[in-house]
C-alpha positions, 0 to 999 in steps of 0.5 A, spaced: 465 123 944 469 130 947 475 127 948 481 128 944 486 122 944 491 123 939 498 118 938 503 120 935 503 127 937 508 130 932 505 128 927 499 132 929 503 138 930 506 136 923 499 136 919 498 144 921 503 146 916 502 140 910 499 141 904 493 136 902 495 131 896 491 125 895 484 125 891 482 119 896 485 115 901 488 109 901 487 107 909 479 106 911 479 099 911 485 099 917 483 105 920 475 101 921 479 095 923 483 098 929 477 102 931 473 095 931 478 093 935 480 099 939 472 099 942 473 091 943 479 093 947 484 092 944 490 095 940 493 091 934 500 090 934 499 087 927 498 094 924 501 098 930 508 101 930 511 100 937 511 109 939 503 107 937 502 100 939 505 103 946 500 109 946 494 105 944 496 100 951 497 107 956 490 109 953 486 104 953 483 103 958 480 110 957 479 109 949 475 103 949 470 105 953 468 112 949 469 109 943 465 103 944 460 107 947 459 110 939 457 104 936 458 100 930 461 103 925 456 105 920 460 108 914 467 111 913 468 117 908 475 120 905 476 127 908 482 129 906 490 127 906 495 132 909 503 130 907 509 129 912 516 128 913 514 122 915 509 121 910 502 121 909 496 122 914 489 121 911 483 124 914 476 120 915 469 122 918 467 116 921 460 115 922 457 111 929 451 107 930 449 112 935 448 118 929 455 121 931 460 123 927 468 123 929 474 124 924 480 121 925 487 121 922 491 114 920 498 115 917 505 115 918 505 109 915 512 104 914 515 098 915 508 095 913 505 099 920 502 105 922 505 110 926 500 116 928 492 114 929 488 120 933 482 124 933 481 131 935 475 129 937 470 133 932 
């Protein structure tokens, strides 16, 4: 999957000049839950802030098929964490049953919900 899916685009721009701060991640379980839901054609309103949920709903038809074709998640490995002005954004390498590994971003957690979820397609 080489598409460029990104929710909360301001977060991605902020990451280019941010510094890493954490030794390991906190959001792997939530990332796995959200990606499993997306593969099944659903967004996760209980975990997504309003902006992220709106972006998910708008992109879901195309995105769901792309994520589903990767297969079941085999492993989720923490890569790094970047501090942004709206909170940390963590990067994970997810290996799928298809054998492909995709790097996903998740973060900017506020009021019990995430504002950023996305991938650069690598």
